[in-house]
N, CA, C and O atoms as a GROMACS GRO file, in nm:
protein
  440
    1MET      N    1  10.448  11.430  10.908
    1MET     CA    2  10.375  11.405  10.994
    1MET      C    3  10.328  11.526  11.094
    1MET      O    4  10.389  11.575  11.190
    2SER      N    5  10.167  11.567  11.026
    2SER     CA    6  10.178  11.688  11.098
    2SER      C    7  10.151  11.768  11.223
    2SER      O    8  10.148  11.686  11.315
    3ILE      N    9  10.133  11.876  11.264
    3ILE     CA   10  10.130  11.874  11.388
    3ILE      C   11  10.043  11.885  11.453
    3ILE      O   12  10.042  11.922  11.570
    4ALA      N   13   9.955  11.853  11.385
    4ALA     CA   14   9.799  11.754  11.442
    4ALA      C   15   9.801  11.625  11.446
    4ALA      O   16   9.696  11.562  11.432
    5LYS      N   17   9.876  11.585  11.458
    5LYS     CA   18   9.888  11.383  11.443
    5LYS      C   19  10.012  11.397  11.550
    5LYS      O   20  10.031  11.312  11.637
    6ILE      N   21  10.119  11.548  11.529
    6ILE     CA   22  10.194  11.514  11.613
    6ILE      C   23  10.103  11.486  11.787
    6ILE      O   24  10.112  11.382  11.854
    7ILE      N   25  10.024  11.608  11.823
    7ILE     CA   26   9.968  11.616  11.916
    7ILE      C   27   9.875  11.476  11.937
    7ILE      O   28   9.879  11.427  12.050
    8GLY      N   29   9.831  11.440  11.883
    8GLY     CA   30   9.700  11.353  11.923
    8GLY      C   31   9.808  11.245  11.944
    8GLY      O   32   9.760  11.149  12.003
    9ASP      N   33   9.976  11.227  11.907
    9ASP     CA   34  10.045  11.056  11.948
    9ASP      C   35  10.104  11.153  12.134
    9ASP      O   36  10.177  11.125  12.228
   10ARG      N   37  10.029  11.250  12.100
   10ARG     CA   38  10.159  11.247  12.282
   10ARG      C   39  10.006  11.241  12.354
   10ARG      O   40   9.998  11.166  12.451
   11ILE      N   41   9.864  11.326  12.308
   11ILE     CA   42   9.754  11.328  12.350
   11ILE      C   43   9.740  11.146  12.411
   11ILE      O   44   9.699  11.106  12.520
   12ARG      N   45   9.790  11.070  12.298
   12ARG     CA   46   9.702  10.873  12.298
   12ARG      C   47   9.851  10.856  12.401
   12ARG      O   48   9.824  10.792  12.503
   13ALA      N   49   9.947  10.884  12.397
   13ALA     CA   50  10.031  10.850  12.505
   13ALA      C   51  10.008  10.853  12.626
   13ALA      O   52   9.984  10.753  12.694
   14TYR      N   53  10.018  11.029  12.687
   14TYR     CA   54   9.972  11.050  12.798
   14TYR      C   55   9.837  10.942  12.874
   14TYR      O   56   9.830  10.879  12.979
   15ARG      N   57   9.738  10.963  12.750
   15ARG     CA   58   9.651  10.877  12.780
   15ARG      C   59   9.645  10.710  12.838
   15ARG      O   60   9.595  10.660  12.939
   16ASN      N   61   9.688  10.676  12.770
   16ASN     CA   62   9.778  10.550  12.741
   16ASN      C   63   9.866  10.522  12.878
   16ASN      O   64   9.859  10.409  12.928
   17GLN      N   65   9.940  10.612  12.933
   17GLN     CA   66  10.019  10.560  13.008
   17GLN      C   67   9.959  10.595  13.161
   17GLN      O   68  10.035  10.600  13.257
   18LYS      N   69   9.838  10.616  13.170
   18LYS     CA   70   9.761  10.686  13.220
   18LYS      C   71   9.618  10.522  13.295
   18LYS      O   72   9.579  10.483  13.405
   19GLY      N   73   9.597  10.492  13.174
   19GLY     CA   74   9.556  10.385  13.179
   19GLY      C   75   9.417  10.428  13.120
   19GLY      O   76   9.331  10.349  13.081
   20TRP      N   77   9.409  10.524  13.119
   20TRP     CA   78   9.260  10.544  13.031
   20TRP      C   79   9.228  10.567  12.895
   20TRP      O   80   9.297  10.623  12.809
   21SER      N   81   9.088  10.507  12.882
   21SER     CA   82   9.022  10.497  12.801
   21SER      C   83   8.941  10.641  12.728
   21SER      O   84   8.878  10.714  12.804
   22GLN      N   85   8.946  10.663  12.634
   22GLN     CA   86   8.904  10.822  12.555
   22GLN      C   87   8.804  10.856  12.646
   22GLN      O   88   8.810  10.956  12.718
   23GLU      N   89   8.735  10.794  12.645
   23GLU     CA   90   8.545  10.865  12.716
   23GLU      C   91   8.626  10.889  12.845
   23GLU      O   92   8.644  11.008  12.869
   24TYR      N   93   8.674  10.808  12.926
   24TYR     CA   94   8.717  10.853  13.087
   24TYR      C   95   8.808  11.032  13.088
   24TYR      O   96   8.818  11.116  13.178
   25LEU      N   97   8.851  11.030  12.964
   25LEU     CA   98   9.008  11.139  12.909
   25LEU      C   99   8.817  11.273  12.881
   25LEU      O  100   8.800  11.382  12.937
   26ALA      N  101   8.759  11.232  12.824
   26ALA     CA  102   8.722  11.325  12.773
   26ALA      C  103   8.604  11.365  12.865
   26ALA      O  104   8.564  11.481  12.871
   27GLU      N  105   8.541  11.249  12.947
   27GLU     CA  106   8.476  11.333  13.083
   27GLU      C  107   8.549  11.358  13.167
   27GLU      O  108   8.508  11.328  13.279
   28LYS      N  109   8.657  11.407  13.160
   28LYS     CA  110   8.733  11.457  13.275
   28LYS      C  111   8.753  11.565  13.185
   28LYS      O  112   8.682  11.660  13.219
   29ALA      N  113   8.824  11.589  13.079
   29ALA     CA  114   8.811  11.722  13.013
   29ALA      C  115   8.692  11.784  12.988
   29ALA      O  116   8.710  11.902  12.959
   30ASP      N  117   8.577  11.752  12.988
   30ASP     CA  118   8.442  11.811  12.959
   30ASP      C  119   8.427  11.857  12.808
   30ASP      O  120   8.364  11.958  12.775
   31VAL      N  121   8.506  11.750  12.697
   31VAL     CA  122   8.442  11.705  12.554
   31VAL      C  123   8.422  11.584  12.524
   31VAL      O  124   8.468  11.489  12.588
   32HIS      N  125   8.342  11.574  12.411
   32HIS     CA  126   8.316  11.507  12.325
   32HIS      C  127   8.408  11.336  12.318
   32HIS      O  128   8.527  11.325  12.288
   33HIS      N  129   8.347  11.260  12.342
   33HIS     CA  130   8.475  11.141  12.330
   33HIS      C  131   8.506  11.094  12.200
   33HIS      O  132   8.599  11.015  12.185
   34THR      N  133   8.395  11.158  12.042
   34THR     CA  134   8.443  11.126  11.977
   34THR      C  135   8.581  11.198  11.917
   34THR      O  136   8.660  11.166  11.828
   35TYR      N  137   8.570  11.324  12.018
   35TYR     CA  138   8.648  11.434  11.934
   35TYR      C  139   8.816  11.287  11.989
   35TYR      O  140   8.875  11.202  11.922
   36ILE      N  141   8.826  11.324  12.107
   36ILE     CA  142   8.903  11.290  12.143
   36ILE      C  143   8.989  11.177  12.034
   36ILE      O  144   9.103  11.206  11.997
   37GLY      N  145   8.943  11.089  12.002
   37GLY     CA  146   8.975  11.001  11.926
   37GLY      C  147   9.016  11.043  11.811
   37GLY      O  148   9.120  11.000  11.761
   38GLN      N  149   8.913  11.164  11.731
   38GLN     CA  150   8.953  11.255  11.637
   38GLN      C  151   9.095  11.331  11.661
   38GLN      O  152   9.149  11.363  11.555
   39LEU      N  153   9.137  11.352  11.733
   39LEU     CA  154   9.244  11.460  11.761
   39LEU      C  155   9.351  11.372  11.775
   39LEU      O  156   9.463  11.422  11.767
   40GLU      N  157   9.337  11.221  11.800
   40GLU     CA  158   9.415  11.136  11.827
   40GLU      C  159   9.508  11.134  11.742
   40GLU      O  160   9.626  11.164  11.755
   41ARG      N  161   9.420  11.078  11.601
   41ARG     CA  162   9.452  11.003  11.491
   41ARG      C  163   9.474  11.177  11.389
   41ARG      O  164   9.479  11.183  11.266
   42GLY      N  165   9.481  11.268  11.463
   42GLY     CA  166   9.531  11.420  11.368
   42GLY      C  167   9.479  11.397  11.307
   42GLY      O  168   9.538  11.360  11.205
   43GLU      N  169   9.307  11.394  11.299
   43GLU     CA  170   9.201  11.382  11.204
   43GLU      C  171   9.109  11.562  11.260
   43GLU      O  172   9.004  11.617  11.224
   44LYS      N  173   9.176  11.584  11.320
   44LYS     CA  174   9.056  11.788  11.356
   44LYS      C  175   9.195  11.804  11.406
   44LYS      O  176   9.290  11.734  11.442
   45ASN      N  177   9.164  11.931  11.392
   45ASN     CA  178   9.287  12.012  11.475
   45ASN      C  179   9.199  12.079  11.524
   45ASN      O  180   9.098  12.122  11.470
   46ALA      N  181   9.266  12.100  11.721
   46ALA     CA  182   9.209  12.156  11.787
   46ALA      C  183   9.194  12.305  11.865
   46ALA      O  184   9.287  12.368  11.915
   47THR      N  185   9.073  12.338  11.861
   47THR     CA  186   9.125  12.451  11.996
   47THR      C  187   9.187  12.509  12.046
   47THR      O  188   9.194  12.423  12.134
   48ILE      N  189   9.245  12.580  12.081
   48ILE     CA  190   9.376  12.602  12.171
   48ILE      C  191   9.280  12.596  12.331
   48ILE      O  192   9.325  12.597  12.446
   49GLU      N  193   9.140  12.590  12.286
   49GLU     CA  194   9.037  12.536  12.429
   49GLU      C  195   9.036  12.394  12.473
   49GLU      O  196   8.980  12.338  12.567
   50SER      N  197   9.081  12.371  12.416
   50SER     CA  198   8.980  12.211  12.426
   50SER      C  199   9.151  12.164  12.421
   50SER      O  200   9.188  12.100  12.519
   51ILE      N  201   9.218  12.181  12.351
   51ILE     CA  202   9.394  12.123  12.401
   51ILE      C  203   9.434  12.172  12.571
   51ILE      O  204   9.498  12.105  12.652
   52SER      N  205   9.371  12.315  12.592
   52SER     CA  206   9.428  12.323  12.714
   52SER      C  207   9.342  12.239  12.842
   52SER      O  208   9.408  12.204  12.940
   53LYS      N  209   9.178  12.205  12.837
   53LYS     CA  210   9.124  12.138  12.903
   53LYS      C  211   9.136  11.979  12.912
   53LYS      O  212   9.110  11.898  13.001
   54ILE      N  213   9.200  11.962  12.749
   54ILE     CA  214   9.297  11.803  12.785
   54ILE      C  215   9.412  11.771  12.800
   54ILE      O  216   9.459  11.658  12.806
   55ALA      N  217   9.484  11.913  12.808
   55ALA     CA  218   9.625  11.886  12.868
   55ALA      C  219   9.617  11.902  13.038
   55ALA      O  220   9.702  11.844  13.106
   56GLY      N  221   9.518  11.981  13.099
   56GLY     CA  222   9.503  11.992  13.269
   56GLY      C  223   9.418  11.861  13.292
   56GLY      O  224   9.442  11.812  13.402
   57ALA      N  225   9.310  11.778  13.208
   57ALA     CA  226   9.278  11.666  13.188
   57ALA      C  227   9.450  11.563  13.259
   57ALA      O  228   9.519  11.534  13.357
   58LEU      N  229   9.437  11.556  13.160
   58LEU     CA  230   9.609  11.517  13.246
   58LEU      C  231   9.736  11.482  13.292
   58LEU      O  232   9.811  11.386  13.274
   59GLY      N  233   9.741  11.582  13.354
   59GLY     CA  234   9.821  11.664  13.389
   59GLY      C  235   9.906  11.716  13.375
   59GLY      O  236   9.982  11.742  13.468
   60VAL      N  237   9.925  11.748  13.268
   60VAL     CA  238  10.083  11.766  13.166
   60VAL      C  239   9.978  11.946  13.102
   60VAL      O  240   9.871  11.997  13.068
   61SER      N  241  10.169  11.969  13.137
   61SER     CA  242  10.162  12.126  13.091
   61SER      C  243  10.127  12.145  12.932
   61SER      O  244  10.154  12.077  12.833
   62LEU      N  245  10.057  12.262  12.950
   62LEU     CA  246  10.079  12.309  12.774
   62LEU      C  247  10.167  12.279  12.691
   62LEU      O  248  10.158  12.222  12.583
   63SER      N  249  10.290  12.338  12.770
   63SER     CA  250  10.475  12.315  12.666
   63SER      C  251  10.536  12.233  12.681
   63SER      O  252  10.649  12.229  12.633
   64ARG      N  253  10.473  12.114  12.769
   64ARG     CA  254  10.519  11.958  12.773
   64ARG      C  255  10.439  11.914  12.649
   64ARG      O  256  10.482  11.836  12.564
   65LEU      N  257  10.338  11.964  12.649
   65LEU     CA  258  10.267  11.903  12.490
   65LEU      C  259  10.280  11.921  12.397
   65LEU      O  260  10.244  11.837  12.315
   66PHE      N  261  10.357  12.073  12.345
   66PHE     CA  262  10.365  12.157  12.235
   66PHE      C  263  10.545  12.145  12.269
   66PHE      O  264  10.587  12.231  12.191
   67GLU      N  265  10.667  12.090  12.338
   67GLU     CA  266  10.834  12.061  12.310
   67GLU      C  267  10.835  12.013  12.240
   67GLU      O  268  10.776  11.906  12.244
   68ASN      N  269  10.890  12.045  12.143
   68ASN     CA  270  11.067  12.006  12.058
   68ASN      C  271  10.944  11.939  11.919
   68ASN      O  272  10.948  11.850  11.834
   69ILE      N  273  10.843  12.047  11.966
   69ILE     CA  274  10.782  12.036  11.794
   69ILE      C  275  10.824  12.085  11.710
   69ILE      O  276  10.902  12.155  11.775
   70SER      N  277  10.853  12.124  11.561
   70SER     CA  278  11.003  12.212  11.483
   70SER      C  279  10.883  12.196  11.357
   70SER      O  280  10.847  12.080  11.341
   71ILE      N  281  10.840  12.265  11.297
   71ILE     CA  282  10.803  12.274  11.128
   71ILE      C  283  10.854  12.188  11.029
   71ILE      O  284  10.793  12.124  10.943
   72GLU      N  285  11.025  12.200  11.063
   72GLU     CA  286  11.053  11.980  10.979
   72GLU      C  287  10.980  11.894  11.040
   72GLU      O  288  10.914  11.880  10.937
   73GLN      N  289  10.946  11.846  11.089
   73GLN     CA  290  10.948  11.790  11.157
   73GLN      C  291  10.750  11.694  11.106
   73GLN      O  292  10.636  11.701  11.152
   74GLN      N  293  10.832  11.605  10.971
   74GLN     CA  294  10.789  11.533  10.900
   74GLN      C  295  10.788  11.374  10.956
   74GLN      O  296  10.834  11.322  11.058
   75GLU      N  297  10.695  11.307  10.808
   75GLU     CA  298  10.648  11.203  10.760
   75GLU      C  299  10.820  11.136  10.855
   75GLU      O  300  10.844  11.096  10.969
   76ASN      N  301  10.914  11.158  10.716
   76ASN     CA  302  11.022  11.102  10.711
   76ASN      C  303  11.138  11.129  10.827
   76ASN      O  304  11.255  11.103  10.799
   77ASN      N  305  11.098  11.191  10.979
   77ASN     CA  306  11.192  11.226  11.018
   77ASN      C  307  11.101  11.067  11.128
   77ASN      O  308  10.992  11.038  11.178
   78LEU      N  309  11.257  11.004  11.110
   78LEU     CA  310  11.245  10.874  11.175
   78LEU      C  311  11.243  10.832  11.400
   78LEU      O  312  11.189  10.770  11.492
   79PRO      N  313  11.332  10.913  11.366
   79PRO     CA  314  11.354  10.958  11.497
   79PRO      C  315  11.189  11.008  11.608
   79PRO      O  316  11.109  10.955  11.685
   80ALA      N  317  11.204  11.074  11.577
   80ALA     CA  318  11.004  11.132  11.609
   80ALA      C  319  10.922  11.021  11.573
   80ALA      O  320  10.825  11.019  11.649
   81ARG      N  321  10.918  10.920  11.481
   81ARG     CA  322  10.810  10.847  11.452
   81ARG      C  323  10.818  10.716  11.546
   81ARG      O  324  10.721  10.661  11.599
   82CYS      N  325  10.973  10.670  11.557
   82CYS     CA  326  10.961  10.572  11.616
   82CYS      C  327  10.962  10.627  11.844
   82CYS      O  328  10.968  10.542  11.933
   83TYR      N  329  10.957  10.712  11.857
   83TYR     CA  330  10.934  10.773  12.004
   83TYR      C  331  10.837  10.762  12.006
   83TYR      O  332  10.798  10.673  12.082
   84ALA      N  333  10.693  10.867  11.902
   84ALA     CA  334  10.549  10.832  11.940
   84ALA      C  335  10.517  10.763  11.911
   84ALA      O  336  10.396  10.780  11.925
   85LEU      N  337  10.539  10.622  11.848
   85LEU     CA  338  10.484  10.485  11.889
   85LEU      C  339  10.522  10.470  11.967
   85LEU      O  340  10.438  10.438  12.051
   86LEU      N  341  10.664  10.474  12.021
   86LEU     CA  342  10.693  10.375  12.153
   86LEU      C  343  10.602  10.466  12.258
   86LEU      O  344  10.566  10.413  12.363
   87GLN      N  345  10.572  10.577  12.235
   87GLN     CA  346  10.539  10.673  12.354
   87GLN      C  347  10.343  10.620  12.398
   87GLN      O  348  10.284  10.620  12.506
   88GLU      N  349  10.299  10.583  12.263
   88GLU     CA  350  10.139  10.485  12.239
   88GLU      C  351  10.178  10.417  12.309
   88GLU      O  352  10.201  10.500  12.398
   89GLN      N  353  10.233  10.262  12.380
   89GLN     CA  354  10.277  10.200  12.434
   89GLN      C  355  10.219  10.239  12.575
   89GLN      O  356  10.180  10.348  12.617
   90PRO      N  357  10.229  10.063  12.661
   90PRO     CA  358  10.133  10.076  12.765
   90PRO      C  359  10.274  10.075  12.796
   90PRO      O  360  10.356  10.022  12.723
   91VAL      N  361  10.312  10.154  12.944
   91VAL     CA  362  10.443  10.162  13.024
   91VAL      C  363  10.509  10.016  12.942
   91VAL      O  364  10.575   9.993  12.841
   92ASN      N  365  10.439   9.926  13.069
   92ASN     CA  366  10.514   9.781  13.077
   92ASN      C  367  10.550   9.712  12.961
   92ASN      O  368  10.615   9.608  12.958
   93ASP      N  369  10.493   9.794  12.840
   93ASP     CA  370  10.538   9.724  12.672
   93ASP      C  371  10.702   9.819  12.678
   93ASP      O  372  10.818   9.780  12.673
   94GLN      N  373  10.643   9.951  12.690
   94GLN     CA  374  10.780  10.007  12.659
   94GLN      C  375  10.963   9.967  12.663
   94GLN      O  376  11.058   9.999  12.591
   95LYS      N  377  10.950   9.891  12.773
   95LYS     CA  378  11.153   9.897  12.812
   95LYS      C  379  11.155   9.745  12.699
   95LYS      O  380  11.262   9.725  12.642
   96ALA      N  381  11.048   9.654  12.674
   96ALA     CA  382  11.047   9.521  12.634
   96ALA      C  383  11.139   9.558  12.495
   96ALA      O  384  11.256   9.529  12.470
   97LEU      N  385  11.011   9.657  12.389
   97LEU     CA  386  10.990   9.727  12.261
   97LEU      C  387  11.164   9.775  12.237
   97LEU      O  388  11.238   9.748  12.142
   98ALA      N  389  11.188   9.844  12.344
   98ALA     CA  390  11.337   9.953  12.356
   98ALA      C  391  11.458   9.809  12.346
   98ALA      O  392  11.558   9.839  12.281
   99ASP      N  393  11.457   9.678  12.395
   99ASP     CA  394  11.504   9.636  12.420
   99ASP      C  395  11.516   9.502  12.294
   99ASP      O  396  11.609   9.422  12.306
  100ILE      N  397  11.445   9.492  12.212
  100ILE     CA  398  11.408   9.469  12.069
  100ILE      C  399  11.497   9.536  12.006
  100ILE      O  400  11.574   9.476  11.930
  101LEU      N  401  11.504   9.653  12.020
  101LEU     CA  402  11.502   9.764  11.912
  101LEU      C  403  11.657   9.809  11.930
  101LEU      O  404  11.712   9.886  11.852
  102VAL      N  405  11.701   9.768  12.009
  102VAL     CA  406  11.905   9.772  12.040
  102VAL      C  407  11.931   9.629  12.043
  102VAL      O  408  12.054   9.629  12.040
  103ALA      N  409  11.894   9.501  12.048
  103ALA     CA  410  11.895   9.384  12.007
  103ALA      C  411  11.885   9.381  11.846
  103ALA      O  412  11.986   9.338  11.791
  104LEU      N  413  11.793   9.416  11.774
  104LEU     CA  414  11.796   9.454  11.619
  104LEU      C  415  11.920   9.538  11.565
  104LEU      O  416  12.000   9.507  11.477
  105ILE      N  417  11.911   9.667  11.650
  105ILE     CA  418  12.071   9.775  11.620
  105ILE      C  419  12.148   9.632  11.638
  105ILE      O  420  12.146   9.529  11.572
  106GLN      N  421  12.218   9.673  11.756
  106GLN     CA  422  12.321   9.476  11.737
  106GLN      C  423  12.366   9.372  11.649
  106GLN      O  424  12.469   9.312  11.618
  107TYR      N  425  12.198   9.378  11.614
  107TYR     CA  426  12.246   9.261  11.522
  107TYR      C  427  12.320   9.315  11.409
  107TYR      O  428  12.427   9.292  11.354
  108LYS      N  429  12.208   9.406  11.393
  108LYS     CA  430  12.263   9.496  11.229
  108LYS      C  431  12.418   9.509  11.214
  108LYS      O  432  12.476   9.532  11.107
  109LYS      N  433  12.483   9.491  11.344
  109LYS     CA  434  12.591   9.590  11.341
  109LYS      C  435  12.730   9.473  11.287
  109LYS      O  436  12.826   9.496  11.214
  110ALA      N  437  12.687   9.345  11.359
  110ALA     CA  438  12.753   9.232  11.372
  110ALA      C  439  12.798   9.179  11.213
  110ALA      O  440  12.861   9.075  11.198
   0.00000   0.00000   0.00000
């Protein structure tokens, strides 16, 4: 997975946790709403300035947005992919999805 996609996934996750639309985040960050969508899909490489604006609007530090990203983080890094997918979901669905994963693991061990 590219760094642009990882950052985009994190932006989406923080936005979803707040219950915000892309348009609302774009307004708060003073960027175009289509730009938010492009970043979240990993289609655009963001400028440092725009990432700073978006992080500020989300109330997230830049270090938090970039934490635990390594060059080795690739498409086949399943734990990172699972985490990113889970973070994209609304908070109330995250526990249910985690419970399903635990049940699947227990079933496989049986």
